[in-house]
C-alpha positions in Angstrom: -47.9 9.2 -87.7 -45.4 11.7 -86.2 -47.9 14.6 -86.1 -50.6 12.4 -84.4 -48.0 11.3 -81.8 -47.0 14.9 -81.2 -50.7 16.0 -80.8 -51.4 13.1 -78.5 -48.5 14.0 -76.2 -49.3 17.7 -76.4 -53.0 17.3 -75.6 -52.3 14.7 -72.9 -49.7 16.9 -71.2 -51.8 20.0 -71.4 -54.8 18.2 -70.0 -52.7 16.7 -67.2 -51.3 20.1 -66.3 -54.7 21.8 -66.1 -56.2 18.9 -64.2 -53.4 18.8 -61.6 -53.4 22.6 -61.2 -57.2 22.8 -60.7 -58.0 19.6 -58.8 -54.7 18.3 -57.4 -55.3 20.0 -54.0 -58.4 17.9 -53.4 -58.5 15.5 -50.4 -59.0 12.6 -52.8 -55.4 13.0 -54.1 -53.7 13.6 -50.7 -50.5 11.6 -50.4 -50.5 10.7 -54.2 -48.2 11.9 -57.0 -51.1 14.1 -58.2 -50.9 16.1 -54.9 -47.1 16.3 -55.2 -47.4 17.6 -58.8 -50.0 20.2 -57.7 -47.5 21.4 -55.1 -44.8 21.6 -57.7 -46.9 23.4 -60.3 -48.3 25.9 -57.8 -46.4 26.5 -54.5 -42.9 25.5 -55.7 -43.1 27.5 -58.9 -44.5 30.5 -57.1 -41.8 30.4 -54.5 -39.1 30.1 -57.2 -40.7 33.0 -59.1 -40.7 35.1 -55.9 -37.0 34.3 -55.2 -36.2 35.2 -58.8 -38.0 38.6 -58.7 -36.4 39.5 -55.4 -32.9 38.5 -56.6 -33.2 40.3 -60.0 -35.4 43.3 -59.3 -34.9 43.9 -55.6 -37.1 44.2 -52.5 -39.3 46.9 -54.0 -40.5 44.7 -56.8 -41.2 41.9 -54.3 -43.3 44.2 -52.2 -45.4 45.3 -55.2 -45.8 41.7 -56.3 -47.0 40.8 -52.8 -49.7 43.5 -53.0 -50.8 42.2 -56.3 -50.9 38.6 -55.0 -52.9 39.6 -51.9 -55.4 41.4 -54.1 -55.8 38.4 -56.5 -55.8 35.6 -53.9 -57.0 37.0 -50.6 -59.7 39.5 -51.7 -62.9 39.5 -53.7 -61.9 40.7 -57.2 -63.3 40.3 -60.8 -59.9 39.1 -62.3 -61.1 35.6 -63.1 -64.5 36.8 -64.2 -62.9 39.2 -66.7 -60.5 36.4 -67.8 -63.5 34.1 -68.3 -65.5 36.7 -70.3 -62.4 37.5 -72.4 -61.8 33.8 -73.1 -65.4 33.4 -74.2 -65.3 36.5 -76.3 -62.0 35.6 -78.1 -63.1 32.0 -78.7 -66.5 33.1 -80.0 -64.9 35.7 -82.3 -62.6 33.0 -83.8 -65.5 30.6 -84.0 -67.5 33.2 -86.0 -64.6 34.1 -88.3 -63.3 30.6 -89.0 -66.2 28.2 -88.4 -69.6 30.0 -88.8 -68.3 31.6 -92.0 -68.1 28.2 -93.5 -71.8 27.4 -93.0 -74.0 26.1 -94.5 -72.5 22.7 -95.0 -74.1 19.2 -95.1 -75.5 18.5 -91.7 -74.5 22.0 -90.5 -77.2 24.5 -91.4 -76.8 28.3 -90.9 -79.1 28.5 -87.9 -76.2 27.1 -85.7 -75.0 30.7 -85.5 -78.0 31.7 -83.5 -78.1 28.6 -81.3 -74.4 29.0 -80.5 -74.9 32.6 -79.5 -77.9 31.6 -77.3 -75.9 29.0 -75.4 -73.0 31.5 -74.9 -75.5 34.1 -73.6 -76.9 31.5 -71.2 -73.4 30.9 -69.8 -72.8 34.6 -69.1 -76.3 35.0 -67.6 -75.8 32.1 -65.2 -72.4 33.4 -64.2 -74.0 36.8 -63.3 -76.8 35.1 -61.4 -74.4 32.9 -59.4 -72.2 36.0 -58.7 -75.0 38.1 -57.3 -77.4 35.6 -55.6 -76.9 35.4 -51.8 -74.9 32.2 -51.1 -76.4 32.0 -47.6 -74.8 34.7 -45.5 -75.3 34.0 -41.8 -76.0 37.1 -39.7 -77.3 37.8 -36.3 -80.8 38.2 -37.7 -81.0 34.7 -39.3 -78.5 33.0 -37.0 -81.2 31.0 -35.1 -82.8 29.9 -38.4 -79.6 28.6 -39.9 -78.6 26.8 -36.7 -81.9 24.9 -36.8 -81.2 23.5 -40.3 -78.5 21.0 -39.5 -77.4 19.2 -36.3 -73.8 19.1 -35.2 -72.2 15.7 -35.8 -69.2 16.5 -33.5 -66.9 15.1 -36.2 -66.7 17.5 -39.1 -68.9 20.1 -37.5 -68.7 21.2 -33.9 -70.5 24.0 -32.1 -68.3 27.1 -32.0 -68.5 30.9 -32.3 -67.2 33.0 -35.1 -64.9 35.6 -33.6 -65.1 37.8 -36.7 -68.9 37.8 -37.2 -69.7 37.5 -33.5 -72.3 34.8 -34.1 -72.7 31.1 -33.2 -71.5 29.3 -36.3 -74.2 26.9 -37.7 -73.3 23.4 -38.6 -71.9 22.9 -42.1 -71.1 26.7 -42.3 -67.7 28.3 -42.6 -66.3 31.8 -42.3 -64.8 32.7 -45.7 -61.6 34.7 -45.3 -61.9 36.1 -48.8 -65.5 37.4 -48.5 -65.1 38.0 -44.7 -68.5 36.5 -43.8 -70.0 33.2 -42.6 -71.7 31.1 -45.3 -74.4 28.5 -44.6 -73.6 25.0 -46.0 -70.3 26.4 -47.3 -69.0 24.5 -50.3 -66.1 26.6 -51.6 -65.2 30.1 -52.7 -65.3 30.3 -56.5 -63.1 33.0 -58.2 -64.8 32.4 -61.5 -68.0 33.9 -60.2 -66.4 36.0 -57.5 -68.7 34.6 -54.8 -68.9 31.9 -52.3 -70.9 28.8 -53.2 -73.3 27.9 -50.4 -76.8 27.0 -49.4 -78.7 29.2 -51.7 -76.6 29.5 -54.9 -75.1 26.1 -55.4 -78.0 25.1 -57.7 -77.2 28.1 -59.9 -73.5 27.2 -59.8 -74.4 23.7 -61.0 -76.5 25.2 -63.8 -73.5 27.4 -64.7 -71.3 24.3 -65.0 -73.9 22.5 -67.1 -74.3 25.5 -69.4 -70.5 25.6 -69.9 -70.4 21.9 -70.6 -73.2 22.2 -73.1 -71.5 25.1 -74.8 -68.1 23.2 -75.1 -69.7 20.0 -76.2 -72.0 21.7 -78.7 -69.0 23.6 -80.2 -66.9 20.3 -80.4 -69.7 18.4 -82.1 -70.3 21.2 -84.6 -66.6 21.5 -85.3 -66.4 17.8 -86.0 -69.4 18.0 -88.4 -67.9 21.1 -90.2 -64.4 19.5 -90.6 -66.0 16.3 -91.9 -68.0 18.4 -94.3 -64.9 20.2 -95.5 -63.2 16.8 -96.2 -66.2 15.7 -98.1 -66.4 18.9 -100.1 -62.8 18.7 -101.2 -62.9 14.9 -101.8 -60.0 14.3 -99.4 -61.0 10.9 -98.0 -59.6 9.0 -100.9 -56.7 9.5 -103.4 -56.0 7.9 -106.7 -52.8 5.9 -106.9 -51.1 4.4 -110.0 -50.0 0.8 -109.8 -46.9 -0.7 -111.5 -49.2 -2.5 -113.9 -50.5 0.9 -115.1 -53.9 0.9 -113.5 -55.4 3.5 -111.1 -57.0 2.7 -107.8 -58.8 4.8 -105.2 -57.1 4.4 -101.8 -58.3 5.8 -98.5 -55.9 8.5 -97.2 -54.4 7.8 -93.7 -55.6 9.8 -90.8 -52.2 11.6 -90.4 -52.5 12.9 -94.0 -56.0 14.2 -93.4 -54.9 15.9 -90.2 -52.0 17.6 -92.0 -54.2 18.9 -94.7 -56.6 20.3 -92.1 -53.8 21.9 -90.2 -52.5 23.6 -93.3 -55.8 25.0 -94.6 -58.0 25.1 -91.5 -55.6 25.5 -88.6 -57.8 27.7 -86.4 -60.8 25.3 -86.4 -58.4 22.4 -85.5 -56.9 24.3 -82.7 -60.3 25.3 -81.4 -61.3 21.7 -81.5 -58.4 20.6 -79.4 -58.9 23.5 -76.9 -62.6 22.9 -76.6 -62.2 19.1 -76.3 -59.9 19.6 -73.3 -62.3 22.1 -71.8 -65.2 19.7 -72.2 -63.3 16.9 -70.4 -62.3 19.2 -67.5 -65.7 20.7 -67.0 -67.3 17.2 -67.2 -64.9 15.9 -64.5 -65.6 18.9 -62.3 -69.3 18.7 -62.7 -69.2 14.9 -62.0 -67.2 15.5 -58.9 -69.7 18.0 -57.5 -72.6 15.7 -58.4 -71.0 12.8 -56.6 -70.5 15.0 -53.5 -74.2 16.0 -53.6 -75.3 12.4 -53.9 -73.2 11.6 -50.8 -74.6 14.5 -48.8 -71.2 16.3 -48.6 -69.7 19.6 -49.6 -66.2 20.3 -51.0 -65.1 21.8 -47.7 -66.3 18.8 -45.8 -64.3 16.4 -47.9 -61.1 17.8 -46.3 -62.6 17.4 -42.8 -63.6 13.9 -43.6 -60.1 13.1 -44.9 -58.6 14.5 -41.7 -61.0 12.3 -39.7 -60.1 9.2 -41.7 -56.4 9.9 -41.2 -57.0 10.2 -37.5 -58.9 6.9 -37.4 -56.1 5.2 -39.3 -53.5 6.5 -36.9 -55.5 5.3 -33.9 -55.9 1.9 -35.6 -52.2 1.7 -36.4 -51.3 2.6 -32.8 -53.6 -0.1 -31.4 -52.0 -2.9 -33.5 -48.8 -4.7 -32.5 -45.7 -3.5 -34.2 -44.8 -5.6 -37.2 -41.3 -5.3 -38.8 -41.5 -5.6 -42.6 -38.8 -5.2 -45.1 -39.1 -2.8 -48.0 -39.2 -5.7 -50.5 -42.1 -7.4 -48.8 -44.6 -5.5 -50.9 -47.5 -7.9 -50.5 -47.2 -8.1 -46.7 -47.0 -4.3 -46.5 -50.1 -3.9 -48.7 -52.0 -6.5 -46.6 -51.1 -4.7 -43.4 -52.3 -1.4 -44.8 -55.6 -2.9 -45.9 -56.1 -4.4 -42.5 -55.5 -1.0 -40.9 -57.9 0.6 -43.2 -60.6 -2.0 -42.5 -60.1 -1.6 -38.7 -60.3 2.2 -39.0 -63.4 2.0 -41.1 -65.2 -0.2 -38.4 -64.8 2.6 -35.9 -65.7 5.5 -38.2 -69.1 7.2 -37.7 -71.4 7.7 -40.7 -72.3 11.0 -42.3 -75.5 12.1 -40.7 -76.2 14.6 -43.5 -76.5 11.9 -46.1 -80.3 11.4 -46.3 -80.2 9.4 -49.5 -79.3 10.3 -53.1 -82.7 11.7 -54.1 -83.3 13.6 -50.9 -79.7 15.1 -51.1 -80.2 16.1 -54.7 -83.7 17.6 -53.9 -82.3 19.7 -51.0 -79.7 21.2 -53.4 -81.8 21.8 -56.5 -85.1 22.7 -54.8 -84.1 24.0 -51.4 -87.0 24.7 -49.1 -84.7 26.6 -46.7 -84.5 29.6 -49.0 -88.3 30.1 -49.0 -88.5 29.8 -45.3 -85.6 32.1 -44.8 -87.2 34.8 -46.8 -90.4 34.5 -44.8 -88.4 34.9 -41.7 
């Protein structure tokens, strides 16, 4: 069982690192160990690396590294797009060489080669569409139209002018410092598609996520079928053992022995299975997160504003309550006090005026009428 334990810790640790690095900065994890780990993995490690480069290589190397960092993090660039395409290409090459070459097998016919290539092509196509479709750029020509789409709630969206674009910023919009333009119903800037995600292209972004989820899930299921077929083909499920009495018996091999055999003779398919399983889980979580926001009538950017508003309401509620002195060991009393503060803060919070119901919110994203009207304007 040692190899199973090692793989479990390896997969769990890798999945945790990827999850914390990608999603730890979300407002949902603010003030939690996940947020602290995100700071440790990103900012703390980067600052330590910066100090190491400056100490070892000097000021010139730090200056060059700063230029590279600004290009990768503060400007539109195809770095992540190229990385994504390379990752797909290498994975597909390994899949063709070490998995598709084993077909046909029971329950795994040869036509999976073509369906796999079709799903891969769909992912690349949707990435291109999401990259080049207008996310909802607000200009002086369409400023009035976009301002009429949503009302200001004076909580997360207040009426203000954009000093860079010289326009009145519509509600739910934001000026993206990377793209240097205002985006209607701004969700976030996605480096994987090198574009902002906004009013007009969020449906294509969701389709891009769904396609990647289907691709990873399809590859994982096919790998499981292929590996099972290989175990069946080599009669590895059972082994014959001799008893002290002299008889032979067929005994089922333990899972650890089966995994060891697969790692020895089919190591690449097993590694692909582990990698794609982690990818499937992460993409599913990310897609589920965005779907939950859509159902609630929110965007990723607005979640940070709502969290700031909740923190403000909690601070006001805390200040309005009489001071209570509690010892550190009085865990139950401290928890009850915090719950009471949260309840009092919730009573004074305003509701999200952009939440028109789950189906209407979903319809506005998947079938936006605004895009058609905007083009007519």
